[in-house]
NUSE-861241 format. One record per residue (C-alpha): residue number from 1; residue in three letters; x, y, z. Coordinates in steps of 0.2 Angstrom, whole numbers, plus 5000, padded with zeros to 4 digits. Layout:
<rs>
R num residu   xx   yy   zz
R NUM    ALA    X    Y    Z
...
</rs>
This chain:
<rs>
R num residu   xx   yy   zz
R   1    UNK 4801 5632 5452
R   2    UNK 4793 5621 5438
R   3    UNK 4777 5624 5432
R   4    UNK 4764 5611 5437
R   5    UNK 4757 5602 5422
R   6    UNK 4739 5604 5425
R   7    UNK 4730 5617 5414
R   8    UNK 4720 5633 5418
R   9    UNK 4707 5626 5405
R  10    UNK 4701 5614 5420
R  11    UNK 4698 5628 5431
R  12    UNK 4679 5633 5435
R  13    UNK 4669 5647 5443
R  14    UNK 4679 5662 5449
R  15    UNK 4695 5655 5444
R  16    UNK 4691 5655 5426
R  17    UNK 4688 5673 5426
R  18    UNK 4707 5677 5425
R  19    UNK 4706 5694 5431
R  20    UNK 4702 5699 5450
R  21    UNK 4696 5716 5456
R  22    UNK 4710 5721 5468
R  23    UNK 4707 5736 5479
R  24    UNK 4720 5750 5476
R  25    UNK 4724 5751 5495
R  26    UNK 4727 5732 5495
R  27    UNK 4740 5735 5481
R  28    UNK 4749 5748 5490
R  29    UNK 4752 5739 5506
R  30    UNK 4758 5722 5498
R  31    UNK 4774 5729 5492
R  32    UNK 4785 5719 5505
R  33    UNK 4778 5702 5498
R  34    UNK 4790 5691 5487
R  35    UNK 4785 5687 5470
R  36    UNK 4778 5670 5475
R  37    UNK 4768 5678 5489
R  38    UNK 4761 5692 5478
R  39    UNK 4755 5680 5466
R  40    UNK 4748 5668 5479
R  41    UNK 4739 5684 5487
R  42    UNK 4731 5688 5470
R  43    UNK 4725 5670 5467
R  44    UNK 4718 5668 5484
R  45    UNK 4708 5684 5481
R  46    UNK 4702 5679 5463
R  47    UNK 4696 5662 5471
R  48    UNK 4686 5670 5485
R  49    UNK 4680 5686 5477
R  50    UNK 4663 5681 5473
R  51    UNK 4659 5677 5491
R  52    UNK 4672 5689 5499
R  53    UNK 4659 5697 5510
R  54    UNK 4647 5683 5512
R  55    UNK 4657 5668 5517
R  56    UNK 4668 5668 5532
R  57    UNK 4681 5657 5525
R  58    UNK 4685 5651 5508
R  59    UNK 4695 5635 5501
R  60    UNK 4704 5630 5486
R  61    UNK 4712 5613 5481
R  62    UNK 4730 5614 5485
R  63    UNK 4736 5607 5468
R  64    UNK 4726 5620 5459
R  65    UNK 4733 5633 5469
R  66    UNK 4751 5627 5465
R  67    UNK 4746 5627 5447
R  68    UNK 4740 5645 5446
R  69    UNK 4754 5652 5456
R  70    UNK 4767 5642 5446
R  71    UNK 4777 5631 5457
R  72    UNK 4780 5612 5461
R  73    UNK 4764 5606 5469
R  74    UNK 4774 5594 5481
R  75    UNK 4783 5609 5488
R  76    UNK 4771 5611 5503
R  77    UNK 4785 5619 5514
R  78    UNK 4785 5633 5502
R  79    UNK 4766 5634 5501
R  80    UNK 4766 5634 5520
R  81    UNK 4779 5648 5522
R  82    UNK 4771 5659 5509
R  83    UNK 4754 5657 5518
R  84    UNK 4762 5661 5534
R  85    UNK 4770 5677 5527
R  86    UNK 4753 5682 5521
R  87    UNK 4746 5680 5538
R  88    UNK 4760 5690 5546
R  89    UNK 4760 5704 5533
R  90    UNK 4750 5719 5539
R  91    UNK 4739 5728 5527
R  92    UNK 4736 5747 5530
R  93    UNK 4724 5758 5521
R  94    UNK 4720 5776 5522
R  95    UNK 4705 5781 5509
R  96    UNK 4689 5790 5509
R  97    UNK 4674 5780 5515
R  98    UNK 4656 5780 5505
R  99    UNK 4652 5797 5514
R 100    UNK 4668 5805 5509
R 101    UNK 4676 5804 5526
R 102    UNK 4694 5799 5529
R 103    UNK 4696 5781 5535
R 104    UNK 4711 5772 5541
R 105    UNK 4713 5754 5545
R 106    UNK 4725 5740 5548
R 107    UNK 4723 5721 5546
R 108    UNK 4734 5706 5542
R 109    UNK 4732 5701 5524
R 110    UNK 4725 5684 5529
R 111    UNK 4717 5681 5546
R 112    UNK 4720 5662 5546
R 113    UNK 4726 5649 5533
R 114    UNK 4727 5630 5535
R 115    UNK 4731 5615 5524
R 116    UNK 4722 5599 5527
R 117    UNK 4718 5585 5516
R 118    UNK 4725 5593 5501
R 119    UNK 4714 5608 5503
R 120    UNK 4719 5626 5507
R 121    UNK 4706 5634 5519
R 122    UNK 4709 5654 5522
R 123    UNK 4699 5669 5528
R 124    UNK 4700 5688 5528
R 125    UNK 4696 5699 5542
R 126    UNK 4678 5707 5538
R 127    UNK 4686 5725 5537
R 128    UNK 4698 5720 5525
R 129    UNK 4686 5709 5515
R 130    UNK 4675 5725 5513
R 131    UNK 4690 5735 5506
R 132    UNK 4695 5721 5494
R 133    UNK 4677 5720 5487
R 134    UNK 4675 5738 5485
R 135    UNK 4671 5740 5466
R 136    UNK 4674 5759 5466
R 137    UNK 4693 5759 5467
R 138    UNK 4700 5744 5460
R 139    UNK 4714 5738 5448
R 140    UNK 4711 5723 5436
R 141    UNK 4726 5711 5439
R 142    UNK 4726 5698 5425
R 143    UNK 4732 5682 5433
R 144    UNK 4738 5675 5416
R 145    UNK 4749 5690 5415
R 146    UNK 4756 5689 5432
R 147    UNK 4763 5672 5429
R 148    UNK 4775 5680 5416
R 149    UNK 4783 5689 5429
R 150    UNK 4800 5683 5437
R 151    UNK 4803 5697 5450
R 152    UNK 4792 5703 5464
R 153    UNK 4797 5722 5460
R 154    UNK 4792 5720 5442
R 155    UNK 4774 5713 5447
R 156    UNK 4773 5727 5460
R 157    UNK 4776 5741 5447
R 158    UNK 4764 5733 5435
R 159    UNK 4750 5732 5448
R 160    UNK 4753 5751 5453
R 161    UNK 4754 5757 5435
R 162    UNK 4741 5747 5427
R 163    UNK 4726 5756 5435
R 164    UNK 4732 5772 5428
R 165    UNK 4732 5765 5410
R 166    UNK 4717 5775 5404
R 167    UNK 4725 5791 5411
R 168    UNK 4742 5788 5403
R 169    UNK 4752 5792 5419
R 170    UNK 4753 5788 5437
R 171    UNK 4755 5806 5442
R 172    UNK 4771 5811 5453
R 173    UNK 4776 5800 5467
R 174    UNK 4788 5805 5480
R 175    UNK 4803 5794 5481
R 176    UNK 4797 5789 5498
R 177    UNK 4781 5783 5492
R 178    UNK 4789 5774 5478
R 179    UNK 4800 5765 5489
R 180    UNK 4786 5759 5500
R 181    UNK 4775 5753 5485
R 182    UNK 4791 5743 5480
R 183    UNK 4794 5736 5497
R 184    UNK 4811 5743 5499
R 185    UNK 4807 5757 5512
R 186    UNK 4818 5757 5527
R 187    UNK 4832 5751 5517
R 188    UNK 4848 5763 5519
R 189    UNK 4855 5755 5502
R 190    UNK 4839 5762 5492
R 191    UNK 4840 5779 5500
R 192    UNK 4852 5783 5486
R 193    UNK 4843 5786 5469
R 194    UNK 4858 5779 5460
R 195    UNK 4856 5762 5468
R 196    UNK 4837 5763 5468
R 197    UNK 4837 5766 5449
R 198    UNK 4850 5753 5445
R 199    UNK 4843 5739 5456
R 200    UNK 4824 5742 5456
R 201    UNK 4817 5754 5443
R 202    UNK 4827 5749 5427
R 203    UNK 4825 5730 5429
R 204    UNK 4806 5732 5435
R 205    UNK 4802 5744 5420
R 206    UNK 4811 5731 5408
R 207    UNK 4801 5717 5415
R 208    UNK 4784 5727 5414
R 209    UNK 4788 5731 5396
R 210    UNK 4793 5714 5391
R 211    UNK 4780 5703 5401
R 212    UNK 4763 5713 5401
R 213    UNK 4751 5721 5391
R 214    UNK 4757 5740 5395
R 215    UNK 4773 5749 5391
R 216    UNK 4779 5762 5404
R 217    UNK 4793 5775 5404
R 218    UNK 4799 5784 5420
R 219    UNK 4801 5802 5422
R 220    UNK 4810 5811 5437
R 221    UNK 4808 5828 5445
R 222    UNK 4823 5836 5454
R 223    UNK 4826 5849 5467
R 224    UNK 4844 5855 5463
R 225    UNK 4854 5839 5458
R 226    UNK 4843 5828 5469
R 227    UNK 4829 5817 5462
R 228    UNK 4814 5820 5473
R 229    UNK 4798 5813 5463
R 230    UNK 4795 5800 5449
R 231    UNK 4781 5796 5438
R 232    UNK 4778 5783 5425
R 233    UNK 4770 5787 5407
R 234    UNK 4759 5772 5402
R 235    UNK 4752 5766 5385
R 236    UNK 4746 5749 5380
R 237    UNK 4758 5737 5373
R 238    UNK 4754 5733 5355
R 239    UNK 4766 5719 5354
R 240    UNK 4757 5709 5367
R 241    UNK 4739 5713 5363
R 242    UNK 4736 5694 5362
R 243    UNK 4735 5695 5381
R 244    UNK 4718 5703 5378
R 245    UNK 4711 5689 5368
R 246    UNK 4705 5681 5384
R 247    UNK 4695 5696 5389
R 248    UNK 4681 5687 5380
R 249    UNK 4667 5697 5388
R 250    UNK 4674 5714 5384
R 251    UNK 4678 5709 5365
R 252    UNK 4661 5701 5363
R 253    UNK 4652 5717 5368
R 254    UNK 4660 5727 5355
R 255    UNK 4650 5732 5339
R 256    UNK 4665 5727 5328
R 257    UNK 4665 5710 5335
R 258    UNK 4647 5708 5332
R 259    UNK 4649 5714 5314
R 260    UNK 4662 5701 5310
R 261    UNK 4651 5687 5317
R 262    UNK 4637 5693 5306
R 263    UNK 4648 5691 5291
R 264    UNK 4652 5673 5296
R 265    UNK 4668 5676 5305
R 266    UNK 4672 5663 5319
R 267    UNK 4672 5668 5337
R 268    UNK 4690 5665 5340
R 269    UNK 4696 5673 5324
R 270    UNK 4685 5689 5327
R 271    UNK 4693 5691 5343
R 272    UNK 4711 5687 5337
R 273    UNK 4709 5701 5324
R 274    UNK 4702 5714 5336
R 275    UNK 4716 5710 5348
R 276    UNK 4730 5710 5335
R 277    UNK 4724 5724 5324
R 278    UNK 4713 5735 5335
R 279    UNK 4694 5738 5333
R 280    UNK 4696 5754 5322
R 281    UNK 4707 5745 5310
R 282    UNK 4695 5730 5308
R 283    UNK 4681 5742 5306
R 284    UNK 4690 5751 5292
R 285    UNK 4692 5734 5283
R 286    UNK 4674 5730 5286
R 287    UNK 4668 5746 5278
R 288    UNK 4680 5744 5264
R 289    UNK 4674 5726 5259
R 290    UNK 4656 5732 5261
R 291    UNK 4659 5745 5247
R 292    UNK 4666 5731 5235
R 293    UNK 4654 5724 5222
R 294    UNK 4654 5707 5214
R 295    UNK 4662 5699 5230
R 296    UNK 4657 5681 5231
R 297    UNK 4665 5677 5247
R 298    UNK 4664 5692 5260
R 299    UNK 4674 5682 5273
R 300    UNK 4688 5678 5261
R 301    UNK 4689 5695 5255
R 302    UNK 4689 5702 5272
R 303    UNK 4704 5691 5277
R 304    UNK 4714 5697 5262
R 305    UNK 4709 5715 5266
R 306    UNK 4715 5713 5284
R 307    UNK 4731 5704 5279
R 308    UNK 4734 5716 5265
R 309    UNK 4729 5732 5273
R 310    UNK 4718 5737 5258
R 311    UNK 4713 5755 5258
R 312    UNK 4699 5765 5248
R 313    UNK 4711 5778 5242
R 314    UNK 4723 5767 5234
R 315    UNK 4714 5750 5233
R 316    UNK 4722 5737 5224
R 317    UNK 4713 5727 5211
R 318    UNK 4700 5715 5219
R 319    UNK 4710 5699 5224
R 320    UNK 4709 5685 5211
R 321    UNK 4698 5670 5213
R 322    UNK 4712 5660 5217
R 323    UNK 4718 5672 5231
R 324    UNK 4701 5672 5238
R 325    UNK 4701 5652 5237
R 326    UNK 4717 5652 5246
R 327    UNK 4709 5664 5260
R 328    UNK 4694 5652 5261
R 329    UNK 4705 5637 5263
R 330    UNK 4716 5645 5276
R 331    UNK 4700 5650 5285
R 332    UNK 4693 5633 5284
R 333    UNK 4708 5625 5291
R 334    UNK 4708 5638 5305
R 335    UNK 4690 5633 5309
R 336    UNK 4695 5615 5308
R 337    UNK 4709 5618 5320
R 338    UNK 4698 5628 5332
R 339    UNK 4685 5614 5332
R 340    UNK 4700 5601 5336
R 341    UNK 4707 5613 5349
R 342    UNK 4690 5615 5357
R 343    UNK 4687 5597 5358
R 344    UNK 4704 5595 5366
R 345    UNK 4700 5608 5379
R 346    UNK 4683 5600 5382
R 347    UNK 4691 5583 5385
R 348    UNK 4704 5591 5396
R 349    UNK 4691 5600 5406
R 350    UNK 4681 5584 5408
R 351    UNK 4696 5575 5414
R 352    UNK 4699 5589 5426
R 353    UNK 4682 5588 5433
R 354    UNK 4684 5569 5435
R 355    UNK 4699 5571 5445
R 356    UNK 4691 5584 5457
R 357    UNK 4676 5572 5460
R 358    UNK 4688 5558 5463
R 359    UNK 4698 5569 5475
R 360    UNK 4682 5574 5485
R 361    UNK 4676 5555 5486
R 362    UNK 4692 5549 5491
R 363    UNK 4695 5562 5504
R 364    UNK 4679 5558 5512
R 365    UNK 4684 5540 5515
R 366    UNK 4692 5535 5532
R 367    UNK 4711 5532 5533
R 368    UNK 4709 5513 5532
R 369    UNK 4697 5513 5517
R 370    UNK 4709 5525 5508
R 371    UNK 4724 5514 5511
R 372    UNK 4713 5499 5505
R 373    UNK 4709 5509 5489
R 374    UNK 4726 5512 5485
R 375    UNK 4732 5495 5487
R 376    UNK 4718 5488 5477
R 377    UNK 4721 5500 5462
R 378    UNK 4740 5496 5464
R 379    UNK 4736 5477 5460
R 380    UNK 4727 5482 5444
R 381    UNK 4742 5490 5436
R 382    UNK 4752 5480 5425
R 383    UNK 4768 5490 5423
R 384    UNK 4782 5496 5434
R 385    UNK 4780 5514 5426
R 386    UNK 4761 5515 5430
R 387    UNK 4764 5509 5448
R 388    UNK 4778 5522 5450
R 389    UNK 4768 5536 5443
R 390    UNK 4753 5532 5455
R 391    UNK 4765 5531 5470
R 392    UNK 4772 5549 5464
R 393    UNK 4755 5557 5460
R 394    UNK 4742 5547 5469
R 395    UNK 4724 5549 5461
R 396    UNK 4730 5564 5452
R 397    UNK 4741 5553 5441
R 398    UNK 4738 5559 5423
R 399    UNK 4748 5543 5416
R 400    UNK 4735 5532 5424
R 401    UNK 4720 5544 5421
R 402    UNK 4710 5530 5411
R 403    UNK 4713 5517 5424
R 404    UNK 4709 5528 5438
R 405    UNK 4693 5534 5431
R 406    UNK 4688 5516 5427
R 407    UNK 4692 5510 5445
R 408    UNK 4682 5524 5453
R 409    UNK 4667 5521 5441
R 410    UNK 4667 5502 5446
R 411    UNK 4669 5506 5464
R 412    UNK 4655 5520 5464
R 413    UNK 4644 5516 5448
R 414    UNK 4637 5533 5441
R 415    UNK 4650 5543 5449
R 416    UNK 4653 5553 5434
R 417    UNK 4636 5554 5427
R 418    UNK 4632 5572 5432
R 419    UNK 4648 5579 5423
R 420    UNK 4640 5577 5406
</rs>
């Protein structure tokens, strides 16, 4: 389905975090979900996480939900069907509690969900909410990365492997366990390892390696000629290190990031260098530049050192003034581009907040008022295209954004004053 044109830059609160703490038990029970349903489950959990154990229910704008999951916002039949599937899917966990005692439990993934006035409201059972919120046993699921997956089996394998990235291996799973994780248990067809490997394992491994920030490779264990167990070796994917640039809090806590900033390197460029080259490499170039005498522009020299991989042992001659000047010009242009992009993002975010305010105000009016508002606004539009866009998208029409904001500002003076 088509990606909704709204941008993630308009999101606020928990939805801007982009990663969600997802309990290992919850990952294991969701294998039978389709790709869309699995993505939907992660986004709903991300939206609710901060108030997971304190609020009885949670809500999210349906268009925002559609944008994050990645399907057409007008396809409410698909959204309803996916929410119904989450409510009908049974979550089962079998794990140690806080006292080290074994605990088994079962719950539906969602205790209820409803769509009303363009808002999705939903809830988890108290017992499942506690498990999903448990910070001790979780995997970090990056919502940005999950949008790259096109199959449910690929995303399921990524979720189950990612939590072992620090140990480098999932450990051995029996084939019965693996089939359950992939949601194909109970299928006679996948009882055959040949079929399981051809239709599930190989395509899922290919997608994980192509679409995520880790690389995995399967290994099998046999009893005689029959495959009995499988495990996946895991390492970070250096070709997709840019996925990690959005992990701002983690990168900004690193000593190498702080060292770069102290040298005058911009925030975005510092994070990009660390993500592309790794902290050790960048730290090595910092140390190299520090040892050089007579350097007029530390940042320009550092840029050249990182791009040219200068080394103390066989260090080339210091770059010429012209080379440093070119590096400075590139850095200045990068900073100008960064400032321009930040301005565009700020304007886009403000526009998103205005649309959200309008949605709240318009939704609070009675049906007669809402109908009158739309008719009045239609009379102010001076082209057929503008009117068609408004009929198609209502108060969320990006084509008519300026006119919509002006209309509601006239209707409710000061409506946007608190947005900054």
